[in-house]
C-alpha angles and dihedrals in degrees: 000000000000118000112204093186092053089047092053091047089053091048094051095043089058097040103107099220093044093044091050091055098042103032085224097311096142115131141181121225102359144349109279113250092240089061095055097080090052094053143145095056137108111307137138125216121191119195133179110251104192135288129313134226103244129084099021096141127047099321118124090226140055143170128256131191116237128191114208122198117194111196127193142174088247133019090255091052091051090049093048090051091050089053091053092047092046091052093049096047096045091050094053115112123177099326132158116227124172091349095308124111110220113195097189146326120225125193109243098176120008119226128277122201109246146142121250105255093222102041105021089229116150110256141170108205123193137171128225141190110220125191111208138168117257092215124071118248112226113202 
């Protein structure tokens, strides 16, 4: 079964500007527990944010909503990471990552600079609409 979140994690882990800022710390779902003592530092967390509106009938594709949190050691670092992630996701066009064909990613709500209410870590959260195939692509 295709996994759009895993595909986006794979995309961002191999995007040179994002990888340079995060050293590969791009995660799906949540920040791993072993990362928490090292925070705040550059990291990206992608989470499903509910269903989309497209592909609800017999289409072999559909859209999903994805929330993206870009963390940084400082507010500026979180914002710089968001800018790198935003550029990579907006530039994506019909690419296969981790066995999932992603048709496109559209910014639904651009980031705001904030602090996580539970941890006080600087973050720049954004929301995306992502169109992905419902069938796995086997290379």
